[in-house]
C-alpha positions in Angstrom: 175.3 111.0 166.3 175.7 109.4 163.0 172.9 106.9 163.8 170.6 109.8 164.8 171.3 111.6 161.5 170.5 108.4 159.6 167.3 107.9 161.5 166.2 111.5 160.8 167.0 111.1 157.2 165.1 107.9 157.0 162.1 109.4 158.7 162.2 112.3 156.2 162.3 109.9 153.3 159.4 108.0 154.7 157.4 111.3 155.1 158.2 112.4 151.6 157.2 108.9 150.3 154.0 109.1 152.3 153.1 112.5 151.1 153.8 111.6 147.5 151.6 108.5 147.9 148.8 110.6 149.4 149.1 113.1 146.6 148.9 110.3 144.1 145.9 108.8 145.8 144.1 112.2 145.9 144.9 112.7 142.2 143.5 109.3 141.4 140.4 110.1 143.5 139.9 113.4 141.7 140.4 111.7 138.3 137.9 109.0 139.2 135.3 111.5 140.4 135.7 113.5 137.2 135.3 110.4 135.1 132.2 109.5 137.1 130.7 112.9 136.5 131.4 112.6 132.8 129.8 109.2 132.6 126.7 110.4 134.4 126.5 113.4 132.0 126.9 111.2 129.0 124.2 108.8 130.3 121.8 111.7 130.8 122.5 113.1 127.3 122.0 109.6 125.9 118.7 109.1 127.6 117.5 112.6 126.5 118.6 111.9 123.0 116.7 108.6 122.9 113.6 110.3 124.3 113.8 113.0 121.6 114.3 110.4 118.9 111.2 108.5 120.1 109.1 111.6 120.1 110.3 112.5 116.6 109.5 109.0 115.3 106.1 109.1 117.0 105.3 112.5 115.5 106.5 111.2 112.1 104.3 108.1 112.4 101.2 110.2 113.3 101.9 112.6 110.4 102.3 109.7 108.0 99.0 108.1 109.2 97.1 111.3 108.8 98.5 112.0 105.4 97.6 108.4 104.3 94.1 108.7 105.6 93.5 112.0 103.9 94.9 110.8 100.6 92.8 107.6 100.7 89.6 109.6 101.5 90.3 112.0 98.7 91.1 109.1 96.3 88.0 107.2 97.3 85.7 110.2 96.9 87.2 111.0 93.5 86.8 107.4 92.4 83.2 107.1 93.6 82.3 110.4 91.8 83.8 109.1 88.6 81.9 105.9 88.9 78.6 107.8 89.4 79.3 110.0 86.5 80.1 107.0 84.3 77.0 105.2 85.3 75.0 108.3 84.4 76.6 108.3 81.0 78.9 111.3 81.6 82.2 109.6 82.1 84.4 108.1 79.3 87.1 106.2 81.2 87.8 102.9 79.5 88.6 101.0 82.7 85.0 101.3 83.8 83.6 99.8 80.6 83.8 96.2 81.8 82.3 97.1 85.2 79.3 98.8 83.5 78.8 95.9 81.1 78.8 93.4 84.0 76.3 95.5 86.0 73.9 95.8 83.1 74.1 92.1 82.3 73.5 91.3 86.0 70.5 93.6 86.2 69.0 92.2 83.0 69.4 88.7 84.3 67.9 89.5 87.7 64.9 91.2 86.0 64.4 88.3 83.6 64.6 85.7 86.4 62.2 87.7 88.6 59.5 88.1 86.0 59.9 84.5 84.9 59.4 83.3 88.4 56.5 85.7 88.8 54.8 84.3 85.7 55.4 80.5 86.3 55.9 80.1 90.1 53.3 79.6 92.8 51.5 82.6 94.2 53.0 83.8 97.4 52.5 87.1 99.4 55.9 88.3 98.1 55.0 87.5 94.5 51.7 89.2 94.8 53.4 92.3 96.3 56.0 92.3 93.5 53.4 92.0 90.9 51.3 94.9 92.2 54.4 97.0 92.6 55.3 96.3 89.0 51.9 96.9 87.5 50.8 99.7 89.8 54.2 101.4 89.8 54.5 102.1 93.5 50.8 103.0 94.2 49.0 101.5 97.1 45.7 99.5 97.1 42.5 101.1 98.4 39.4 99.0 98.8 36.0 100.7 99.2 33.3 98.2 100.3 30.2 97.9 102.4 31.7 95.0 104.4 34.7 95.4 106.7 37.2 92.6 107.1 37.2 92.7 110.9 34.2 93.4 113.2 34.4 94.2 116.9 31.4 93.1 118.9 30.5 93.4 122.6 30.0 90.1 124.6 27.4 89.8 127.3 30.0 90.7 129.9 31.0 93.8 128.0 34.2 92.3 126.8 35.1 92.8 123.1 35.6 90.0 120.6 37.0 90.3 117.0 35.0 88.6 114.3 35.8 88.0 110.7 32.6 88.0 108.5 31.8 85.1 106.3 32.1 87.0 103.0 33.5 86.1 99.6 34.6 89.7 99.3 36.7 89.5 102.4 38.1 86.1 101.5 39.2 87.3 98.1 40.6 90.8 98.9 41.9 90.5 102.5 45.0 88.4 101.5 45.8 91.1 98.9 45.7 93.8 101.5 47.6 91.6 104.0 50.4 91.2 101.5 50.5 94.6 99.9 49.2 96.9 102.7 46.9 99.8 101.8 43.6 101.1 103.1 40.3 99.2 103.4 37.3 101.7 103.7 34.1 100.2 104.9 31.0 100.9 107.1 31.6 100.1 110.8 28.6 98.0 111.8 29.9 96.3 114.9 28.7 97.3 118.3 32.3 97.9 119.5 33.7 99.3 116.3 33.7 102.9 117.5 35.6 102.3 120.7 38.3 100.2 119.0 39.0 102.8 116.3 40.7 106.2 116.8 38.6 109.4 116.5 39.0 109.3 112.7 37.7 105.7 112.5 41.2 104.3 111.7 42.8 101.2 113.1 45.5 98.7 111.9 44.5 95.1 111.1 44.8 92.2 111.4 45.1 92.2 115.2 48.7 91.4 116.2 50.1 91.9 112.7 48.8 95.3 111.7 49.8 95.0 108.0 47.2 97.4 106.6 44.7 100.1 107.7 41.0 99.8 108.2 39.1 103.1 107.8 35.6 102.9 109.3 32.9 105.3 108.3 29.6 105.6 110.1 26.4 105.5 108.0 22.8 106.0 109.0 20.2 103.3 108.2 19.0 105.4 105.2 22.6 105.7 103.9 23.2 102.0 104.4 20.3 101.2 102.0 21.8 103.4 99.4 25.3 101.9 99.4 25.9 99.7 96.4 26.7 96.0 97.1 29.6 95.7 94.6 33.0 96.6 96.0 35.2 99.2 94.4 38.9 98.4 94.2 41.2 101.2 93.2 44.8 102.3 93.3 45.7 105.6 94.9 49.0 107.3 94.9 51.0 107.3 98.1 
């Protein structure tokens, strides 16, 4: 009997120990699960906070860039307006005085060098053009003559050929027109002159370069006899 009582007590003790151990295990599991939930929540909050911080920094950077761009544009516009006013003689800022002096000195030097080269250098198309622009003040050259610089004639097979007349007038004035452009007005005496010009008698010459305009007019034989031989060179406003 005594042994049975001891066995029952032992079993009870083992059951109590087992139940306590199970309770402790369950408590540990609950604690671990709660800790895991807290860690997950903290990680989510941390990720969201990082995202908000990045968005805030991006918005701040964009705002700073826009502010800098607007400020630089306003400053540049104000500075250029002040420079224009100063160059026109309306501004009185001292810091622009050296710039204005340098600009005037450079312009005077360039003008002096240009006219020195024009007076002593070799004649070139550009020098001729600069000289006429300087003396004629932007007007274009108009030549009125009885001889045109380019004549269009029909061949026997009805093809068209371009001829340049052997004329001292053309030899002397055609390079001027070639370099400075303008209008050459003359009687169209070639057999194919009408078909090569537009309805107003205009075409651009020389062929392939088209540096000035040839204006052909059509004269009767009686009118040709009354045309003076000497050419007339004039300057006409653009």
